[in-house]
Rosetta silent file (secondary structure, phi, psi, omega in degrees, C-alpha in Angstrom):
SEQUENCE: XXXXXXXXXXXXXXXXXXXXXXXXXXXXXXXXXXXXXXXXXXXXXXXXXXXXXXXXXXXXXXXXXXXXXXXXXXXXXXXXXXXXXXXXXXXXXXXXXXXXXXXXXXXXXXXXXXXXXXXXXXXXXXXXXXXXXXXXXXXXXXXXXXXXXXXXXXXXXXXXXXXXXXXXX
SCORE:     score description
SCORE:     0.000 S_00000001
   1 L     0.000  129.846 -179.974    6.175  135.764 -230.149 S_00000001
   2 L   -75.273  150.172  174.470    7.191  132.278 -231.238 S_00000001
   3 L   -70.296  138.829  179.038    9.742  131.776 -233.941 S_00000001
   4 L   -64.118  138.798  179.559    8.126  130.714 -237.192 S_00000001
   5 H   -51.622  -37.524 -179.831    8.606  126.994 -237.850 S_00000001
   6 H   -62.314  -33.734  176.236   10.288  127.803 -241.185 S_00000001
   7 H   -69.399  -36.950 -179.789   12.932  129.806 -239.272 S_00000001
   8 H   -66.131  -39.231 -175.220   13.456  126.902 -236.880 S_00000001
   9 H   -59.716  -28.136  179.154   13.983  124.384 -239.663 S_00000001
  10 L   -90.360   -0.411 -175.747   17.131  126.181 -240.781 S_00000001
  11 L   -76.564  -24.614 -173.688   18.474  126.446 -237.210 S_00000001
  12 L  -124.870  123.407  172.796   19.889  122.916 -237.027 S_00000001
  13 L   -81.591  103.166 -173.263   22.066  121.163 -239.594 S_00000001
  14 H   -54.070  -33.959 -176.985   20.591  117.665 -239.269 S_00000001
  15 H   -72.301  -11.735 -179.685   23.686  115.980 -240.646 S_00000001
  16 H   -96.852  -14.001 -178.805   25.813  117.370 -237.785 S_00000001
  17 L   -71.325  130.732 -178.441   23.699  116.121 -234.855 S_00000001
  18 L  -102.856  102.663  178.020   25.386  113.169 -233.144 S_00000001
  19 L   -82.442  153.582  177.913   22.774  110.737 -231.873 S_00000001
  20 L   -76.410 -175.886 -176.565   23.715  108.000 -229.392 S_00000001
  21 L   -64.288  -19.125  175.310   23.651  104.268 -230.204 S_00000001
  22 L   -89.509    1.417 -179.784   19.856  104.225 -229.594 S_00000001
  23 L    80.763   24.155 -176.128   19.406  107.023 -232.151 S_00000001
  24 L  -120.152  154.682  174.224   18.633  109.617 -229.446 S_00000001
  25 E  -132.997  136.647  178.207   20.017  112.986 -228.416 S_00000001
  26 E   -68.122  141.170  179.955   19.311  114.682 -225.065 S_00000001
  27 E  -127.732  122.227  179.619   17.128  117.796 -225.347 S_00000001
  28 E   -99.519  129.815  176.008   16.983  120.397 -222.600 S_00000001
  29 E  -102.329  123.243 -176.678   13.892  122.632 -222.412 S_00000001
  30 E  -124.734  135.747  178.074   14.641  126.060 -220.937 S_00000001
  31 E   -61.983  128.755 -176.238   12.190  128.903 -220.243 S_00000001
  32 L   -72.640  -19.541 -178.793   12.861  131.621 -222.804 S_00000001
  33 L   -90.384  -48.975 -173.793   12.062  134.447 -220.368 S_00000001
  34 L  -112.696   -0.171  174.867   13.832  133.585 -217.126 S_00000001
  35 L    80.446    3.633  179.967   16.255  130.840 -218.162 S_00000001
  36 L   -62.763  131.273  172.810   14.869  128.178 -215.837 S_00000001
  37 E   -76.045  117.615 -174.260   15.779  124.664 -216.931 S_00000001
  38 E   -93.413  -39.226 -178.033   12.374  123.010 -217.120 S_00000001
  39 E  -166.162  165.000  171.654   13.110  119.468 -218.236 S_00000001
  40 E  -124.394  129.462  177.066   15.397  117.023 -219.983 S_00000001
  41 E  -139.418 -174.851 -178.119   13.956  114.631 -222.543 S_00000001
  42 E  -120.101  145.849  176.090   15.183  112.705 -225.557 S_00000001
  43 E  -125.096  142.387  165.339   14.752  113.337 -229.272 S_00000001
  44 L  -105.632 -176.420 -178.205   15.254  111.104 -232.240 S_00000001
  45 H   -60.411  -40.357 -179.009   15.433  112.456 -235.790 S_00000001
  46 H   -63.873  -40.621  179.318   11.649  112.321 -236.207 S_00000001
  47 H   -66.147  -41.361  178.476   11.080  114.273 -232.970 S_00000001
  48 H   -65.274  -43.707  177.281   13.603  116.921 -233.983 S_00000001
  49 H   -60.848  -45.261 -179.116   12.047  117.228 -237.444 S_00000001
  50 H   -63.909  -40.069  178.257    8.525  117.502 -235.955 S_00000001
  51 H   -60.817  -48.200 -177.736    9.695  120.133 -233.463 S_00000001
  52 H   -70.068  -32.566 -178.820   11.281  122.263 -236.159 S_00000001
  53 H   -75.372  -34.007 -174.461    8.354  121.818 -238.562 S_00000001
  54 H  -101.620  -20.737 -175.681    5.600  122.666 -236.064 S_00000001
  55 L    78.963    9.794  175.260    7.276  125.107 -233.654 S_00000001
  56 E  -125.040  150.633 -174.636    6.145  122.937 -230.715 S_00000001
  57 L   -73.645  132.926  173.092    8.266  120.457 -228.781 S_00000001
  58 E  -125.692  140.437  179.751    8.172  116.789 -229.725 S_00000001
  59 E  -131.671  173.499  172.948   10.225  114.165 -227.924 S_00000001
  60 E  -105.278  121.965  177.221   10.840  110.436 -228.032 S_00000001
  61 E   -82.561  112.493  179.314    9.263  108.553 -225.146 S_00000001
  62 L   -70.446  -32.253 -178.400   11.727  105.848 -224.137 S_00000001
  63 L   -74.878  -33.229 -178.859    9.146  104.154 -221.899 S_00000001
  64 L  -101.533   -8.586 -177.837    6.416  104.024 -224.591 S_00000001
  65 L    52.989   51.521  178.463    8.755  103.813 -227.612 S_00000001
  66 E  -154.735  160.397  173.818    6.814  106.453 -229.523 S_00000001
  67 E   -63.109  145.503 -175.475    6.863  110.116 -230.527 S_00000001
  68 E  -134.000  113.242  175.907    5.477  112.336 -227.816 S_00000001
  69 E   -84.424  105.603 -174.655    3.993  115.771 -228.541 S_00000001
  70 L   -56.636  123.442  177.857    4.630  117.589 -225.259 S_00000001
  71 L    89.914   -0.008 -177.720    1.332  118.806 -223.830 S_00000001
  72 L   -57.672  -40.342  179.987   -0.884  116.924 -226.261 S_00000001
  73 L   -97.219  -32.749 -176.660   -2.947  115.400 -223.450 S_00000001
  74 L   -86.380  -21.640 -173.587   -2.250  117.845 -220.580 S_00000001
  75 L    86.964   -3.246 -178.954   -2.499  121.071 -222.573 S_00000001
  76 L   -90.351   65.324 -179.570    0.956  122.082 -221.298 S_00000001
  77 L   -66.599  158.541  173.448    2.455  122.610 -224.737 S_00000001
  78 E  -117.610  110.880  177.942    5.954  123.920 -225.284 S_00000001
  79 E   -88.053  119.842 -172.964    6.134  126.633 -227.929 S_00000001
  80 E   -80.904  125.982  177.668    9.674  126.674 -229.269 S_00000001
  81 E   -95.294  -39.535  177.072   11.379  130.058 -229.471 S_00000001
  82 E  -155.559  160.289  178.545   14.834  128.854 -230.525 S_00000001
  83 E  -131.853  132.880  176.858   16.867  125.699 -230.991 S_00000001
  84 E  -132.300  159.563  172.207   20.604  125.338 -230.403 S_00000001
  85 E  -125.820  154.055 -173.765   23.015  122.450 -230.381 S_00000001
  86 L   -81.002  177.531 -174.008   26.119  122.179 -228.232 S_00000001
  87 L   -62.548  -25.326  178.084   29.779  122.329 -229.254 S_00000001
  88 L   -96.687   -0.148 -178.962   29.978  118.541 -229.720 S_00000001
  89 L    60.265   28.127 -179.579   26.645  118.408 -231.589 S_00000001
  90 L  -122.514   22.028  173.764   25.390  115.767 -229.139 S_00000001
  91 E  -155.105  147.688 -178.695   22.843  117.776 -227.130 S_00000001
  92 E  -116.459  140.696  173.487   19.960  120.095 -228.045 S_00000001
  93 E  -118.909  119.416  175.030   18.778  123.190 -226.159 S_00000001
  94 E  -103.886  126.329  167.626   15.222  124.368 -226.766 S_00000001
  95 E   -96.201  128.636 -168.465   14.201  127.758 -225.428 S_00000001
  96 E  -135.940  158.772  166.197   10.484  127.519 -224.996 S_00000001
  97 E   -99.834  115.697 -178.646    7.329  129.185 -223.788 S_00000001
  98 E   -86.001  107.866  178.407    5.790  126.676 -221.389 S_00000001
  99 H   -71.464  131.538 -179.466    2.013  126.861 -221.795 S_00000001
 100 H    83.764   -6.797  175.937    0.275  126.339 -218.463 S_00000001
 101 H    60.094   24.433  176.297    3.584  126.877 -216.628 S_00000001
 102 L  -130.115  117.737  177.119    3.933  123.136 -215.880 S_00000001
 103 L  -104.093  -28.740 -173.412    6.661  121.105 -217.583 S_00000001
 104 L   -88.195  143.664  178.969    6.981  118.185 -215.169 S_00000001
 105 L   -65.448  -13.464  178.422    4.609  115.195 -215.127 S_00000001
 106 L   -82.723   -8.967 -177.362    4.409  115.648 -211.321 S_00000001
 107 L    99.498   -3.127  176.983    2.671  119.015 -211.766 S_00000001
 108 L   -81.978  158.260  178.843    5.749  121.084 -210.895 S_00000001
 109 L   -64.896  -43.319 -178.606    6.971  123.844 -213.157 S_00000001
 110 L  -120.689  145.218  174.299   10.401  122.238 -213.539 S_00000001
 111 L   -70.140  -17.056 -178.126   11.468  118.615 -213.366 S_00000001
 112 L   -97.083   57.991 -174.787   14.500  119.870 -211.412 S_00000001
 113 L  -109.157   -0.748 -174.778   12.554  120.720 -208.264 S_00000001
 114 E  -102.060  129.494  172.507   13.939  118.183 -205.811 S_00000001
 115 E  -134.990  112.281  179.082   16.671  118.906 -203.282 S_00000001
 116 L    47.413   52.892  177.541   17.153  116.274 -200.570 S_00000001
 117 L    66.987    9.345  176.109   13.506  115.125 -200.765 S_00000001
 118 E  -108.769  154.100  177.265   12.201  118.710 -200.548 S_00000001
 119 E   -95.988  120.562 -179.428   10.484  120.617 -203.341 S_00000001
 120 L  -146.237  117.719 -178.340   12.374  123.771 -204.249 S_00000001
 121 L   -63.269  152.539  177.064   12.133  125.501 -207.632 S_00000001
 122 L   -57.665  150.306 -174.309   15.401  126.193 -209.481 S_00000001
 123 H   -61.453  -27.156 -179.608   16.994  129.547 -208.583 S_00000001
 124 H   -71.879    1.778 -172.735   16.405  131.182 -211.996 S_00000001
 125 H   -86.261    7.382 -173.773   12.714  130.969 -211.227 S_00000001
 126 H   -55.491  -47.752 -178.901   12.493  134.278 -209.303 S_00000001
 127 H   -60.938  -42.101  179.094   10.543  136.182 -211.949 S_00000001
 128 H   -67.037  -34.352  177.341    8.022  133.398 -212.299 S_00000001
 129 H   -65.200  -41.958  176.954    7.659  133.223 -208.516 S_00000001
 130 H   -62.443  -43.599  178.341    6.878  136.953 -208.382 S_00000001
 131 H   -59.737  -42.459  179.125    4.371  136.489 -211.194 S_00000001
 132 H   -62.903  -38.096  177.467    2.734  133.626 -209.273 S_00000001
 133 H   -63.557  -44.186  179.313    2.413  135.826 -206.164 S_00000001
 134 H   -62.031  -44.526  178.092    0.760  138.553 -208.244 S_00000001
 135 H   -63.065  -39.889  178.976   -1.637  136.005 -209.799 S_00000001
 136 H   -64.152  -41.447  178.480   -2.399  134.581 -206.355 S_00000001
 137 H   -64.738  -39.487  177.953   -3.177  138.073 -204.995 S_00000001
 138 H   -63.078  -44.236 -175.204   -5.396  138.717 -208.016 S_00000001
 139 H   -81.090  -25.092 -178.418   -7.233  135.409 -207.581 S_00000001
 140 L  -135.565   72.545 -174.728   -7.348  135.472 -203.745 S_00000001
 141 L   -56.918  143.571  175.159   -7.398  139.150 -202.688 S_00000001
 142 L  -124.153  136.110 -177.254   -6.171  140.094 -199.230 S_00000001
 143 L   -61.942  -32.743 -176.144   -7.143  143.358 -197.566 S_00000001
 144 L   -89.410   10.772 -173.735   -3.634  143.954 -196.227 S_00000001
 145 L   -93.106  122.617  174.887   -1.943  143.400 -199.605 S_00000001
 146 H   -62.945  -40.061  178.623   -0.133  146.276 -201.313 S_00000001
 147 H   -59.240  -41.346  178.042   -0.266  144.253 -204.551 S_00000001
 148 H   -64.858  -35.961  177.694   -4.067  144.063 -204.254 S_00000001
 149 H   -65.105  -41.757  177.452   -4.278  147.822 -203.804 S_00000001
 150 H   -64.840  -45.762  179.717   -2.245  148.327 -206.973 S_00000001
 151 H   -61.008  -38.620  179.613   -4.308  145.773 -208.891 S_00000001
 152 H   -64.442  -28.965  179.484   -7.543  147.411 -207.728 S_00000001
 153 H   -76.898  -10.746  178.517   -6.287  150.716 -209.149 S_00000001
 154 H    81.864 -179.068 -176.621   -5.980  149.191 -212.608 S_00000001
 155 H   -57.447  -39.732 -177.754   -3.264  149.527 -215.225 S_00000001
 156 H   -60.983  -44.715  179.482   -3.043  153.286 -214.851 S_00000001
 157 H   -64.796  -40.345  179.823   -2.239  153.067 -211.117 S_00000001
 158 H   -65.780  -44.398  179.904    0.327  150.331 -211.707 S_00000001
 159 H   -65.408  -40.754  177.704    2.025  152.280 -214.494 S_00000001
 160 H   -60.388  -41.465 -179.908    2.107  155.482 -212.448 S_00000001
 161 H   -66.376  -39.484 -179.642    3.764  153.610 -209.605 S_00000001
 162 H   -64.936  -38.915 -179.388    6.274  152.029 -211.975 S_00000001
 163 H   -73.891  -38.509 -177.826    7.251  155.395 -213.442 S_00000001
 164 H   -68.728  -36.083 -178.798    7.418  157.123 -210.069 S_00000001
 165 L  -124.574   76.965 -179.180    9.691  154.491 -208.521 S_00000001
 166 L   -68.748  158.435  176.017   11.838  153.060 -211.322 S_00000001
 167 L   -66.306  140.870  176.778   14.119  150.151 -210.656 S_00000001
 168 L  -113.343  129.141 -179.004   17.617  151.130 -209.610 S_00000001
 169 L  -101.680    0.000    0.000   20.507  148.908 -210.640 S_00000001
């Protein structure tokens, strides 16, 4: 459940945010469920106000010099769950629900997917990777797949299995 925009508006004392000489503050978007850092963008005062007022992420596009409603054209909106600012008040952290599971303009889930010219999702992405495997098995069933056998049994079979073999920590 997303935080109501009215709750977000009181989360940030606007007079304490320290913008740089261009009137911008870095904003980090982090998945609210698994903690994956999805992207870094910039906000000006208008973008921060729009984000808090609507409950969806707005940024300042430095290349286009305009407000940018994340996902407006792609459909990959960012629903804001919480907003924090750092100890120096010069960076913003948004915890978000990434609609469509793609934050990067390249089509990757996270903009931080490159390691020495290879594509590798950030390590906090394990839960999302498991979810993707389950979705892939659902969408492309394989006869030898245990996951497909559970899915074929429906919710009741999955729940019975979960109760019978609980996670051990």
